[in-house]
Backbone as CSV, one residue per row, in Angstrom:
resi,resn,N_x,N_y,N_z,CA_x,CA_y,CA_z,C_x,C_y,C_z
1,MET,76.891,84.411,94.286,77.887,85.517,93.890,77.524,86.656,94.487
2,ASN,78.669,87.346,95.359,78.701,88.670,95.760,78.169,89.796,95.234
3,LYS,77.542,90.816,95.696,77.356,92.056,94.871,78.590,92.680,94.877
4,THR,78.859,93.099,93.584,80.066,94.212,93.134,80.223,95.440,94.197
5,VAL,81.378,95.647,94.763,81.635,96.760,95.757,82.466,97.554,95.330
6,VAL,82.252,98.847,95.230,83.334,99.783,95.143,84.098,100.347,96.320
7,SER,85.188,100.309,96.382,86.119,100.622,97.815,87.244,101.545,97.438
8,PRO,86.700,103.122,97.359,87.567,104.033,97.049,88.847,104.007,98.084
9,SER,89.849,104.124,97.759,91.161,104.194,98.476,91.490,105.793,98.858
10,ILE,91.686,105.935,100.020,91.937,107.403,100.279,93.689,107.750,100.042
11,LEU,94.105,106.642,99.733,95.442,106.944,99.516,95.850,107.881,98.213
12,ALA,94.697,108.003,97.374,94.595,108.809,96.473,93.967,110.219,96.762
13,ALA,93.361,110.379,97.859,92.722,111.664,98.244,94.003,112.559,98.632
14,ASN,93.225,113.851,98.822,93.826,115.099,99.189,94.273,114.954,100.814
15,PHE,95.370,114.857,101.036,95.699,114.337,102.534,95.566,115.708,103.484
16,SER,95.353,116.632,103.256,94.936,117.920,103.715,93.509,117.861,104.027
17,ASN,92.701,117.014,103.328,91.182,117.323,103.939,90.546,115.815,103.549
18,PHE,90.954,114.996,104.637,90.307,113.528,104.584,88.892,113.859,104.796
19,GLU,88.309,114.492,105.645,86.964,114.861,105.721,86.057,114.944,104.486
20,ASN,86.651,115.895,103.686,86.199,115.928,102.451,86.213,114.792,101.383
21,ALA,87.315,114.096,101.525,87.379,112.664,100.852,86.384,111.753,101.039
22,ILE,86.080,111.756,102.340,84.941,110.691,103.157,83.471,111.332,102.738
23,SER,83.370,112.496,102.469,82.188,113.106,101.865,81.883,112.737,100.484
24,GLN,83.259,112.709,99.731,82.904,112.307,98.405,82.634,110.976,98.160
25,ILE,83.168,110.124,98.998,82.928,108.686,98.659,81.335,108.350,99.404
26,ASP,81.058,109.187,100.405,79.580,108.660,100.798,78.525,109.377,99.589
27,SER,78.932,110.593,99.180,78.177,110.909,98.353,77.993,110.244,96.990
28,SER,79.239,109.023,96.339,78.909,108.656,95.578,78.082,107.314,95.607
29,GLY,78.236,106.901,96.873,77.017,105.785,97.154,78.147,104.530,97.249
30,ALA,79.266,104.730,97.490,80.369,103.798,97.525,80.025,103.224,99.181
31,ALA,79.978,101.940,99.165,79.648,101.628,100.562,80.897,101.184,101.585
32,TRP,82.153,101.206,100.791,83.419,100.741,101.473,84.227,101.848,101.377
33,VAL,85.163,102.079,102.482,86.303,102.892,102.288,87.795,101.970,102.513
34,HIS,88.568,102.281,101.393,89.970,101.545,101.552,90.900,102.334,102.201
35,ILE,91.696,101.748,103.351,92.660,102.563,103.851,93.946,101.633,104.090
36,ASP,94.895,102.318,103.209,96.138,101.761,102.905,97.073,102.049,104.083
37,VAL,97.736,101.357,104.768,98.396,101.367,106.051,99.802,100.902,105.247
38,MET,101.014,101.853,105.204,102.449,101.434,104.782,103.325,101.769,106.054
39,ASP,104.186,100.775,105.938,105.216,101.402,107.052,106.500,101.658,106.544
40,GLY,106.881,101.693,105.361,108.278,101.953,104.860,109.465,100.653,104.961
41,CYS,108.758,99.674,105.253,109.542,98.520,105.267,108.839,97.308,104.483
42,PHE,107.836,96.996,104.820,107.186,95.992,103.730,107.147,96.462,102.463
43,VAL,106.804,97.858,102.289,106.498,98.597,101.094,107.310,99.812,101.203
44,PRO,107.650,100.392,99.943,108.809,101.665,100.131,107.941,102.937,100.271
45,ASN,107.123,103.154,101.370,106.212,104.131,101.518,105.732,104.165,102.761
46,ILE,105.381,105.365,103.421,104.964,105.461,104.877,103.236,106.152,104.667
47,THR,102.565,105.879,105.075,101.000,106.127,105.017,100.476,106.307,106.444
48,PHE,99.565,105.830,106.760,98.512,105.884,108.206,98.766,104.848,108.968
49,GLY,98.191,105.121,110.137,98.086,104.655,111.294,96.543,104.459,111.992
50,PRO,96.382,103.750,113.223,94.914,103.529,113.584,94.391,105.011,114.161
51,GLN,95.112,106.003,114.214,94.608,107.442,114.409,93.771,107.898,113.453
52,LEU,94.025,107.746,112.166,93.390,107.963,111.059,92.033,107.467,110.988
53,VAL,92.124,106.015,111.172,90.665,105.070,111.384,89.939,105.947,112.365
54,ARG,90.432,106.164,113.501,89.627,106.566,114.479,88.977,107.945,114.282
55,SER,89.746,108.783,113.622,89.437,110.052,113.043,88.265,109.924,112.060
56,ILE,88.339,108.886,111.250,87.390,108.704,110.255,86.063,108.068,110.578
57,ARG,86.246,107.442,111.559,85.084,106.228,111.916,83.898,107.233,112.304
58,PRO,83.921,108.542,112.944,82.563,109.070,112.994,82.013,109.822,111.987
59,LEU,82.712,109.836,110.730,82.260,110.603,109.727,81.476,109.819,108.567
60,THR,81.434,108.448,109.010,80.876,107.560,107.917,80.124,106.304,108.262
61,LYS,79.427,105.881,107.886,78.816,104.560,108.002,79.358,103.485,107.221
62,ALA,79.983,103.933,106.267,80.882,103.017,105.279,81.672,101.948,105.874
63,LEU,81.918,100.724,105.419,82.762,99.796,105.717,84.158,100.567,105.906
64,LEU,84.885,100.221,106.899,86.128,100.644,106.732,87.264,99.647,106.411
65,ASP,87.665,99.534,105.505,88.610,98.265,104.692,90.020,98.595,104.850
66,VAL,90.472,98.318,106.122,91.843,98.459,106.435,92.676,97.508,105.965
67,HIS,93.915,97.814,105.012,94.829,96.880,104.356,96.098,97.365,104.904
68,LEU,96.521,96.319,105.572,97.944,96.405,106.225,99.108,95.748,105.478
69,MET,99.759,96.853,104.952,101.103,96.455,104.018,102.170,96.737,105.050
70,ILE,102.423,96.106,105.914,103.423,96.221,106.983,103.959,94.760,107.654
71,ILE,105.181,94.931,108.164,105.906,93.803,108.605,105.182,93.416,109.970
72,GLN,105.163,92.151,110.452,104.669,91.888,111.750,103.051,92.594,112.233
73,PRO,102.386,92.259,110.992,100.894,92.934,111.341,100.306,92.485,112.672
74,ASP,100.656,91.424,113.214,99.785,91.111,114.274,100.063,92.075,115.448
75,ARG,100.900,92.752,115.668,101.382,94.057,116.495,100.259,94.836,116.445
76,PHE,99.172,95.132,115.364,98.449,96.219,115.371,97.078,95.723,114.781
77,ILE,97.017,94.365,114.704,95.326,94.000,114.854,94.296,94.750,115.780
78,ASP,94.858,94.633,116.987,94.024,94.936,118.088,93.688,96.661,117.927
79,LYS,94.708,97.261,117.703,94.896,98.932,117.673,93.732,99.153,116.604
80,PHE,94.041,98.358,115.091,93.113,99.075,114.220,91.534,98.531,114.584
81,ALA,91.381,97.516,115.312,89.914,97.047,115.536,89.426,97.922,116.599
82,GLU,90.411,98.444,117.334,89.636,99.259,118.543,89.337,100.625,117.664
83,ALA,90.064,100.953,116.758,90.315,102.457,116.256,89.051,102.471,115.067
84,GLY,88.252,101.179,115.032,86.887,101.348,114.058,86.898,100.743,112.854
85,ALA,87.854,99.932,112.808,88.056,99.091,111.407,87.082,98.321,111.202
86,ASP,86.486,98.048,109.963,85.360,96.865,110.133,86.008,95.662,109.370
87,SER,87.121,95.784,108.547,87.646,94.765,107.929,89.392,94.869,108.088
88,ILE,89.776,93.963,108.287,91.222,94.102,108.597,92.135,93.093,107.524
89,THR,92.784,93.433,106.355,93.512,92.470,105.582,95.136,92.837,105.838
90,PHE,95.935,91.649,105.956,97.293,91.654,106.196,97.738,90.749,104.873
91,HIS,99.232,90.775,104.732,99.726,90.060,103.736,100.317,88.865,104.330
92,TYR,100.003,87.797,103.108,100.762,86.535,103.381,101.959,86.678,103.476
93,GLU,102.676,87.296,102.796,103.990,87.314,102.510,104.657,87.948,104.067
94,ALA,104.101,88.713,104.756,104.359,89.528,105.952,104.303,88.592,107.260
95,GLU,103.552,87.476,107.327,103.195,86.829,108.529,103.317,85.164,108.272
96,THR,103.910,84.648,109.162,104.134,83.125,109.143,102.568,82.335,109.740
97,HIS,102.208,82.874,110.900,100.899,82.180,111.357,99.502,82.691,111.010
98,CYS,99.433,82.704,109.292,98.284,83.650,109.061,97.147,82.882,109.674
99,GLN,96.721,81.591,109.755,95.398,81.140,110.230,95.272,81.556,111.475
100,LYS,96.236,81.830,112.448,96.242,81.896,113.823,95.389,83.606,113.850
101,PHE,95.891,84.182,112.874,95.659,85.793,113.020,94.501,85.997,112.254
102,LEU,93.906,85.335,111.207,93.107,85.366,110.624,91.813,85.060,111.589
103,THR,91.840,84.173,112.418,90.815,83.620,113.739,90.776,84.815,114.568
104,GLU,92.221,85.447,114.747,92.009,86.520,115.668,91.170,87.653,115.136
105,ILE,91.259,88.118,114.032,90.601,89.015,113.588,88.972,88.841,113.461
106,ARG,88.791,87.693,113.200,87.371,87.370,113.062,86.837,87.327,114.667
107,SER,87.489,87.014,115.601,87.062,86.826,117.046,86.865,88.212,117.298
108,LEU,87.530,89.071,116.861,87.270,90.753,117.109,85.799,91.138,116.520
109,GLY,85.396,90.372,115.908,84.125,90.755,115.289,84.380,91.643,113.932
110,LYS,85.647,91.360,113.121,85.873,91.904,111.888,86.027,91.061,110.903
111,LYS,85.865,91.443,109.608,86.150,90.718,108.671,87.782,90.381,108.451
112,ALA,87.923,89.211,107.925,89.458,88.870,107.912,89.926,88.651,106.502
113,GLY,90.895,89.473,106.460,91.349,89.353,104.806,92.840,89.024,104.835
114,MET,93.186,88.431,103.494,94.536,88.095,103.432,94.686,88.457,101.876
115,ALA,95.848,88.991,101.620,96.394,89.819,100.340,97.755,89.004,100.171
116,ILE,97.803,89.034,98.850,98.864,88.649,97.836,99.557,89.468,96.876
117,VAL,100.889,89.650,96.781,101.491,90.686,95.805,101.619,89.897,94.831
118,PRO,101.866,90.566,93.634,101.915,90.105,92.255,102.670,88.631,92.196
119,SER,103.943,88.490,92.658,104.666,87.502,92.450,104.298,86.307,93.470
120,THR,103.037,86.280,94.257,102.681,85.294,94.848,101.430,84.537,94.311
121,PRO,101.707,83.048,94.002,100.787,82.510,93.536,99.496,82.437,94.308
122,CYS,97.898,82.386,93.986,97.090,82.275,94.651,97.006,81.058,95.552
123,SER,97.747,79.956,95.115,97.544,78.772,95.860,98.044,78.826,97.182
124,ALA,99.139,79.950,97.507,99.319,80.290,98.882,98.328,80.366,99.855
125,LEU,97.102,80.873,99.242,95.754,81.109,100.123,95.097,79.846,100.476
126,GLU,95.331,78.785,99.520,94.430,77.636,99.529,93.941,77.117,100.995
127,GLU,95.181,76.698,101.969,94.709,76.318,103.207,94.423,77.194,104.076
128,VAL,94.117,78.144,103.751,93.245,79.191,104.897,92.053,79.790,104.357
129,LEU,91.595,79.394,103.184,90.425,79.885,102.656,89.144,79.959,103.256
130,PRO,88.949,78.924,104.183,88.001,78.845,105.249,87.689,79.758,106.376
131,TYR,88.891,80.497,106.438,89.144,81.444,107.603,89.116,83.017,107.186
132,ILE,88.898,82.997,105.533,89.052,84.350,104.885,87.738,84.735,104.566
133,ASP,87.663,86.356,104.908,86.182,86.900,104.204,86.693,87.545,102.939
134,ILE,87.857,88.056,102.829,88.452,88.649,101.805,89.610,88.288,101.084
135,ALA,89.606,87.997,99.842,90.972,87.610,99.370,91.387,88.499,98.513
136,LEU,92.669,89.568,98.921,93.032,90.446,98.022,94.229,90.290,97.319
137,VAL,94.015,90.468,95.845,94.880,90.330,94.968,95.423,91.650,94.476
138,MET,96.779,91.807,94.829,97.495,93.129,94.481,97.698,93.009,92.844
139,THR,97.196,93.905,92.309,97.069,94.033,90.698,98.312,95.018,90.317
140,VAL,98.906,95.506,91.238,100.195,96.290,90.907,101.508,95.806,92.284
141,ASN,102.784,96.040,91.934,103.417,95.984,93.384,103.172,96.948,94.191
142,PRO,102.857,96.483,95.330,102.458,97.914,96.582,103.350,98.703,96.796
143,GLY,102.602,99.900,97.298,103.701,101.003,97.603,103.323,102.299,97.176
144,PHE,102.623,102.357,96.146,102.312,103.723,95.615,101.061,103.754,94.752
145,GLY,100.383,104.695,94.675,99.134,104.872,93.727,99.458,105.093,92.304
146,GLY,98.402,104.965,91.443,98.513,105.603,90.151,99.075,104.590,89.023
147,GLN,99.415,103.355,89.740,100.320,102.511,88.838,99.284,102.034,87.882
148,THR,99.941,101.153,86.750,98.977,100.444,85.692,98.890,99.024,86.024
149,LEU,97.593,98.539,85.907,97.267,97.107,86.346,98.348,96.141,85.717
150,ILE,98.841,95.014,86.226,99.460,93.999,85.597,98.380,92.977,85.070
151,PRO,98.208,92.780,83.888,97.020,91.898,83.285,97.234,90.412,83.567
152,GLU,98.348,89.966,84.026,98.598,88.502,84.635,97.726,88.390,85.651
153,CYS,97.736,89.425,86.654,97.071,89.224,88.009,95.848,88.629,88.033
154,LEU,95.123,89.043,86.842,93.590,88.921,86.668,93.529,87.301,86.619
155,GLU,94.774,86.450,85.923,94.638,84.943,85.916,94.388,84.516,87.227
156,LYS,94.982,85.341,88.360,94.912,84.988,89.677,93.572,84.865,90.255
157,VAL,92.991,85.830,89.740,91.785,86.272,90.212,90.684,85.293,89.576
158,GLU,90.839,84.632,88.240,90.259,83.714,87.772,90.136,82.463,88.718
159,LYS,91.487,82.009,88.939,91.657,80.629,89.839,91.073,80.830,91.002
160,LEU,91.202,82.055,91.675,90.447,82.207,93.036,88.974,81.968,93.121
161,ALA,88.356,82.530,91.889,87.046,82.458,91.804,86.786,81.307,91.661
162,LYS,87.435,80.063,90.782,87.215,78.684,90.522,87.274,78.062,92.027
163,MET,88.255,78.800,92.831,88.419,77.936,94.067,87.408,78.253,94.885
164,ARG,86.786,79.212,94.942,85.568,79.606,95.571,84.552,78.521,95.310
165,GLU,84.349,78.590,94.126,83.067,77.872,93.552,83.371,76.207,93.699
166,LYS,84.374,75.618,93.892,84.624,74.235,94.170,84.355,74.065,95.599
167,SER,85.022,74.940,96.394,84.754,74.778,97.980,83.381,75.203,98.687
168,GLY,82.540,76.006,97.728,81.544,76.218,97.943,81.681,77.374,99.244
169,LEU,82.870,78.399,99.104,82.782,79.214,100.203,82.497,80.760,99.611
170,THR,82.253,81.462,100.286,81.625,83.049,99.997,82.545,84.184,100.263
171,PHE,83.695,83.993,100.482,84.864,85.100,100.501,85.007,86.031,99.400
172,ARG,84.992,87.258,99.665,84.918,88.300,98.543,86.314,87.947,97.739
173,ILE,86.498,88.388,96.391,87.782,88.512,95.789,87.794,90.198,95.620
174,SER,88.709,90.618,95.750,89.192,92.252,95.965,90.299,92.350,95.045
175,VAL,90.268,93.434,94.426,91.761,93.602,93.274,91.877,95.113,93.785
176,ASP,93.183,95.277,93.773,93.914,96.718,94.291,95.106,96.916,93.433
177,GLY,95.004,98.112,92.693,96.023,98.498,91.678,95.710,98.709,90.469
178,GLY,95.672,99.825,89.921,95.481,100.195,88.391,94.010,99.628,88.145
179,ILE,93.123,99.975,89.109,91.723,99.868,88.697,90.865,101.176,88.340
180,ASN,90.475,101.223,87.248,89.683,102.327,86.550,88.340,101.736,85.841
181,GLY,87.692,102.671,85.040,86.454,102.085,84.538,86.551,100.873,83.847
182,GLN,87.453,100.848,82.863,87.822,99.670,82.024,88.552,98.476,82.458
183,THR,89.352,98.833,83.551,90.164,97.500,84.118,89.085,96.751,85.192
184,ALA,88.137,97.873,85.836,87.141,96.925,86.810,86.386,96.238,86.119
185,LYS,85.883,96.488,84.933,85.155,95.566,83.929,85.867,94.226,83.810
186,ASP,87.216,94.372,83.603,88.014,93.243,83.331,88.195,92.187,84.541
187,ALA,88.338,92.952,85.525,88.522,92.407,86.841,87.082,91.813,87.340
188,VAL,85.989,92.233,87.140,84.752,91.552,87.461,84.593,90.377,86.700
189,ASN,84.858,90.574,85.447,84.506,89.444,84.476,85.678,88.296,84.685
190,ALA,86.714,88.681,85.447,87.580,87.427,85.905,86.877,86.976,86.910
191,GLY,86.163,87.555,87.856,85.601,86.924,89.184,85.585,87.842,90.502
192,ALA,86.327,88.908,90.120,86.430,89.894,91.056,84.968,90.600,91.796
193,ASP,84.965,90.951,92.907,83.562,91.493,93.355,83.918,92.571,94.349
194,THR,85.089,92.787,94.726,85.319,94.112,95.484,86.353,94.728,94.783
195,LEU,86.093,96.265,94.483,87.302,96.898,93.434,87.607,98.003,94.222
196,VAL,88.957,97.946,94.484,89.618,99.094,95.445,90.204,100.252,93.925
197,MET,89.544,101.241,94.269,89.659,102.359,93.139,90.457,103.607,93.673
198,GLY,91.769,104.279,93.673,92.232,105.327,93.995,92.050,106.363,93.056
199,SER,93.062,106.644,92.208,93.102,107.892,91.543,91.797,108.171,90.291
200,ALA,91.436,106.804,89.952,90.258,106.834,89.005,89.125,107.404,89.646
201,PHE,88.805,106.740,91.033,87.926,107.326,91.432,87.720,109.039,91.757
202,PHE,88.995,109.500,92.588,89.095,111.048,92.927,89.501,111.759,91.817
203,ASN,89.747,111.466,90.548,89.908,112.078,89.425,88.717,112.305,88.587
204,SER,87.665,111.369,88.961,86.169,111.070,88.290,85.679,112.400,87.934
205,SER,84.883,112.752,87.393,83.989,114.100,87.047,82.751,113.639,87.715
206,ASN,82.310,112.594,87.827,81.150,111.910,88.076,81.423,110.688,88.812
207,GLN,81.524,110.850,90.320,81.994,109.640,91.234,80.515,108.633,91.503
208,ARG,79.727,109.305,91.367,78.361,108.435,91.465,77.913,107.691,90.570
209,GLU,77.965,108.238,89.211,77.899,107.440,88.088,79.094,106.369,87.907
210,LEU,80.217,106.666,88.240,81.354,105.591,87.896,81.030,104.520,89.005
211,VAL,80.823,104.823,90.294,80.161,103.611,91.287,78.886,102.822,91.137
212,THR,77.869,103.605,90.479,76.534,103.068,90.196,76.831,102.099,88.984
213,GLY,77.757,102.274,87.962,77.848,101.657,86.564,78.850,100.337,87.104
214,LEU,79.758,100.678,87.833,80.634,99.413,88.301,79.681,98.366,89.138
215,GLU,78.965,98.839,89.927,78.495,98.005,90.823,77.122,97.327,90.404
216,LYS,76.688,97.715,89.239,75.729,97.135,88.490,76.136,95.864,87.614
217,LYS,77.472,95.497,87.573,78.050,94.407,87.052,77.854,93.379,87.806
């Protein structure tokens, strides 16, 4: 079983001071930083590009967890890898040749992730699980932070956990959307081991206590 990791999402940070956001994450003890990349096409919002990853990279030793919510993600794999990303996750719904690009990401020395939106069954990942380091289950419809977790999505987490155990694989199961102190525990109980947390992290009065409490689960 993988150790539980909290991955604070800078989508919920103050965009005028990312250096402070990274400092908060490091001070909390969180080992990952989640970076949501949106293009206004795959999802109805626009956020960051490789330059932000390049700017953040010197500020922290944390794993930079890049989540591409964009069409034709293959166009940017090299760019985010060069910018300093440690893991690159793209969406099943946005790419036809998933196995090819998972292999390419790994060949660059990065962790390879595949994400699915709430309407996509986890069975969509079955054929490429051996090539995946991170299976990301969106627990809200992507595009905006601060949404409420869709409970039925945790059933997909349970199914993925069973698929992982049956296959003898070690990929991480990540959840993203509506994760707070309570829903994080529900997600971990379902089988998740990577918790992407935005508003609940940055609005917390004691970020270290929040992270420590969840990573003990």
